[in-house]
N, C-alpha and C positions, 0 to 999 in steps of 0.2 A: 270438857267445857271451854278448854282453851283454845281448840281448834274451831268450835263454833263462834267464839267471840272474834277470832281472826277472820272468818269468812264473813262475819256480819259488817266488817269495816266498810267504809264507803269506797267503792271503786272510782278511779278518774273516769269522767266522761269520756266516751269514745270520740275520736277525732276523726272527720272525714279526710280522705286524701285530697290533696291540693288539685285543683283543676287549672289547666294550662290557659292563660289567657286567650280569648278569642283573636286577639290581635298579634298573638305570637306565630312565628313562622315554622315552629315545630311540630304543629299538627298538620292533618290533612287539609287539602285545600278547600273542602266544602266546609270545615270548622272554622275558616278564616273569615273575620268580616271585612277585612281590606282586600280580599280577593287577590292576592298577589300570589305567583308562583316562584319557585326558585328553579333558575338555570345553572346547570353545572358546567363549567368550561374546564377544559383540560389544559394545562400548560406545562412546561419542563422546568424542574426545580433549577435555580441558578441561571436561569436565561438572563443575560445580560447584553448590552450592546455588542461585545465581541462575539458571543454566540450566535446572535441575531444575524449580524454580518456575515458570519461563516455559513449560516444556514442559507442566507440569501445568495452567498456566492455559488454554493453548491446547486441551487435552484436554477441558477442563470449560467452555468459554465459554459454552455454552447454558445449562447448568444453574446456573452462578453467576450469569449476568445474570437469568434469570427468577426464581430464588429471591430475589434482592435486591430485584426489582420486586413480587414477591409479598409479602415481608416488609414493604415499604413500605405497600402497599395495606392489609394487615392492620393494621398499627400505626395508619393513618389512620382505619379504620372501627371499631375497638375501643378506641383511646386517644383520647378527645376532646381532652385536652390537648395531644396532639402534632399535631393538626390544623393549627394556625397553621404549622407548620414543614413537615408532611409535603405540605401542599397546594401548596407552592412548587415541588415536584418535578415536577409534572405540570399545572400551570397557568401561564399567562403572568403574569408580575408587573408591579406598577406600572400597575395599570389606572386610569383616569380615568372615572368614570362620568358626569361632566358632557360630556365631549366624545367618550366612547365609543371612546378611542384609548388608546395605551400608551406610558409614558415608558421610559426605560431605567434600570439602576441595578445594585446588587450582588445583587439577588435572582434576576437573570437566570442566574446561575451554578448555581442549584438547577436550573433547567429544563434547562441545558447538560448537567449531570451525568447527569440522567435520560436525555437523549437518547444520550448516549454509551453508557451501559449497555444502553438499548434497541436501538441500531444494532449492539453487539457481539453481543447475542443473537439479534437478527434475522440477522444475517449468518452467524453458525455455524449456527444451525437450518436456515435455507433452504438453504444450501450442503450441508449433511450430508443432509437429509432430502427436499429437493426436486430441486436441482440436479445432486447426484451421481448419483441414479438415472436423471434424464434423460441424463446423459453416458453412462452405461453402457448404457442403451436404445438410444442412437444408434452403439454400437460402440466407444466409447473405453474401452479396457481398461487402459492403463498407469495406475498410481496417480498418478503425477506429471501426467500429461495430465487425468485427471479433475479433480485439484485446481485445476489452471489454468484448466480450462474453468469450473467453478464459481466461482472468483474473479472472472473476466470477466463471466460471466452476472449475478453479484450486481451488479458495478459497473454493468453495462448497466441492469438494473432500478432501481437507485437514480437514476442519471442521467436515465432517462425520466421518472421522477416528478418530480424537482427542476429538471431543466431545462424541463420542460413548466410547472410551477408558476411559475417564474422568468419565463418567456416570457409566461405569462398576466398576471402582474403588471406587466410591462414594458409589454404591448401596451395595457393599460387604465389606463395612467398619464398624467399630464400631460406627462411628459417623452419621451413616445414619438418617436421621430426628432427631437428638439428638444434639442440639446446644452446651450445657455444655461439651459434650464429645470432642468437637474441640479443648478444652484447657486442658484435663487431661494428667497427666504423663509428663507434660513438664519440662525439655527439652529431648524429645525422640531423641537422637542423631544418630539414625540409622533407616533407612526406607527399604522397599521391592525394589527389582530391577525395578518392574513394576512402582512403583511410582516415583523412581529416574528418570528412562527414561522419563516418562510422564512430570515431571517438567523441566527437562533440555532441552528436545526436544521444548516444549512450549517457553522456554526462548530463544532458538535458533532461533524459527520461527520469533519471534517479533525482534530480532535483524537483522534477514535477511531482514524483512520488512523495518527497517530503511535504510539499504542499497539499497534496491530497489526503495524506493521513491526518493532517492537522485542522482541515477545514471539514472533513466528513466526520460522522459519528465515530468515536474511537472505539476500537475493539480491544479485547482483552490483552492482546500482545503488542499494544501500541509502542511502548518504550522499546520492547526488543526490536520491533522493525524499523523503528526510528535509528537506533544504534546501528544495525545493518546497514542502513542507507547512508548513514554518515560515513561509515568505514568505505563502503563503496565508492562514494563520491570522492573521498580523499584519496583512494588508489587511482582511480581514473584520472582524475586531474593531475596527480603527481606524474603518472605515467606519460600523460600527454605533454606537459610542461617540460619536463626532465628529459624528453626525447627517448622514452623507453616505451613507444607505441607497440613495439613488437611483442615484448612480454605482456604488456596490456591486452592486445589482441588474444593472445593465447589464453590468458586467464579469464576474460570475458567469455570466450568459446567453452572452455571447461565449466565455468559456473552457469552459463544460459542453457546447457544441455539439460539439466535438472528442472530448470524454469519452464522448459517445453513440456516436458513429461508430467510435472505436478498439475498445472492447470488442466492439462487434457484429462488425468485422472478424476479431477474435481468436477468437471463438466459432465463426464461419464456418470458420476455419482448422482448428480442433480437430475440428469435425463433418466435414472432409473436402470441403467445398463450394468447391473451389479457384477455379472460374470466378467465381462470386459473390462470393468474397473479394477476387478481383483488382479487380472493379468498384467494391466499397466501399472498397478501398484507394485507388483513384484519387479517389473522392469525398472520402475523409480528406484527401489532399493538398491538393485545391482548397480543401476547407472551411478547412483549416488555415491557408493563405495568406489567404483572405478575412478570416476572423476575427480571427486574430492579427496579420497584417501589414498589414491594410488599415484594419478597423474599430477595433481596439484602439489603435493608435497616433492615430487621430482622437480617442479618448477622452483619451489622454495630452496631446495638443494643447489639448484643451478645458480640462484642468487649468491648464495654463500661461497660456492666453488669456484664459478667461473668468472663472476665480475672482478675479483681482485686481479686477475690475470689479464683479462680483456680490457679492464677500464682503469688504467693508473690514476691514482689520486692527482687532482688539479683541476684547473679552472680553464674554460675556453672562451673566447670573446670574438664577436663579429658574426656576420650572416655566413651562410653557408658557401657563398662566393669569395669570402675573405675572412676566412676562420684563422684564428691564431691561438697558440696555447701549446702545451699547458703551462700554467703558470701557478704559483703557489696559492693554497686556499686561504681568504683572508680570516683574520680573527674575529671578525663582526658577523652579525646575523644578516644584515641587510642583503647580501648577494642571494640569499635563499629564495627571495621574492622577484628578483629581477627576471627570471625567466618568463613570469606570469605577465610581465608588463612589456617588456622590449625583446622583439624578436631577435636582434642582434645583440643583445646585452650579455652579461656574464651568466655562465651556467657551471657549475661546479659538481664534482661528484668524488666523494671521499668515504672514510669509515662512517662519519656521522649519517650521510645520506643513505649509504648502503644499509646500516643497521636500522634507521628509521623505516625503510621501505620493507625491510625483512621482518621487522617486528610487526608492522600492520598485516603482513601476509600471513606471520604465524598466528596472530591474534585471530584471524579470521579462521584459520585452520583449527584452533582450539574450539571455536564457537561451532564450527560444522561437526567436530568429534562429539562435543556435548549433545548436539542435535541427533546425531547418528547412534548414540548410545541409547537415548531415549526411543528412537525409532527401533533398534533391536529389542529392547525390553518389551514394547507394546506387541511388535511381531511375535515374539515368543509367547506371550500370552494368548493371542489369537490362535497361533497354531496348536496350543494347548487345549483349545475347546472354548475359550471365551469368545463370546460374540461381540462384534463391533457395532452392531445395530443401532444402539442407543448412545453412541458416542457423538458429541455435538461438535461442530465446527464453526469457524469464523465468528465465533460469538462476539456480540457487543456487551457492553455493560448493561447490567439488568435495565431494562426499560421500565420496568413497573417502579424501581426505586427512584428513577429519575423524573417521574412525574408527580405533580401535585394538582389539586383542585381549587378552584375558585368559584364562589357562588355569588349570583347576581338576581336581584328581584325583577321580575318581568310580569307583565300583563298577560295573564292566561288567555289562550284562543278558546273562545266558547262556540259550540255549534250543537245545535240539537240534532240528534241521530236516533234512528230506531234500532231495535233489536236486531233486525236482519242485517244491519250494517256493521255489527260487531264482527271482527274477523280475528279470532284467537290464533289462528294459525299464522296469518300474516304478522301478528305482534310477535309470535315465537320466532318467525324468521328474522324480523328487523332487530330484535333485541339480542339475538344469538343465543337463545336457549337451547341446550343441547342436554339429551338424555345422558345418563352416566354411562361411560364406557369403560372398559377394563383395558389396562396395557400392561406391557411386560418390559422390563428394563434390566440392564447389567450395571453392576455398580463394582468399580475396582477401587477399594478403599485404599486410601494413602497413595493414590496414583492420579490425583486430579490433573497434574501437568502432563502426564502422559496420555490421559484421556484426551485432553484438548489437542495435543501435538497429533494423535492418530486422527482425530476428527479433522485435522488440517490437511494431513498428507494422506489418509487412507481412504476407504470406500465404506460406505453404508447403504443399505437399501432405503429407497425412498419410501417413506411411509406417509400416506395421505392422512 
């Protein structure tokens, strides 16, 4: 009876589910009385004035660069009073007609600035109008892959030119295969025009690379590359202004050897030449070891062993025609910047400068040792049977995480159509609907850094 009395209790009246208002934008369009549609716009998270300006600069690199160069040449030819200044941008400064050689000084920064603008315009123009069409002609269809191929092909072109030029200078020098000769007759305050152009152009290139990695979309290895570029710029500028262009030339030749082979391997990867890419990758590993872990440490040894004998501690003053010294090294630090400003100013070399130079070289050596260790570990895994087909390279930060959507109410476009006008296949093509596909991949747990490194240096088959 108790159960019956319980069941006889009045039940609460059933409630109908709430119906969304017809004026709400949550329902389908035909349910809305205001006949408004939602338009979804995509924009990047954190887009501010600085990022917008950077994106604008990236999109207009070619035009801005060549317009600046054109404006400078127009000012040079049509404004005679401006020529003493404008000529410094496209001619080598501090020329000595008596010796037919060049000193260094503050006017060199004009030429460096010109080269930076020129490299920026050439890079963007060649990539867009020459290398992008080549990539598409060879069947590279994805926008990201086209961009990556063009970037690597540009690097290959640059290093072919400047590695060849550096090797020519080294081969025809007095210090060819002669380490003690790297330090003789210091300070030689004048150099040939070819050597001056080579050093300043290399300096400008690395400064331009600093600009590129900061205005373009940041890669996963942004800070590693930024640190590498800063060290390289410091070494190139120090070698140039402290009259050690001989050892600077030798170091650049050793380092640039790898920078010719690596972009070549990457270009072959994007073009789908897997077999040739594998062979070039093997050449890359061997060349890396020989140039950066055999010859380069020998140069570091020469800095430690030969400079105390060949270059006694002291300071020198005056131009090459009127050089005096050595004099004691001042206790202050002001003399360290004088070579950058005054061609005939004080230049000193002692234990402090020697160890600063050697420390930078050894830091770079340590960095290359870390990279080479990672290379060997990845190569060992591949030789044991692991596939490199799924290893990504040159990755940017996750694009999906950097996007957000904003919605706007718009008036829908209404048009009467018949059944025969409905094209489901066309809709499928436009909306990017694809049928499910199966893929295979290789995962190396705990080795994400090495995966990325192999992607940057190794070869993978091109997968459509």
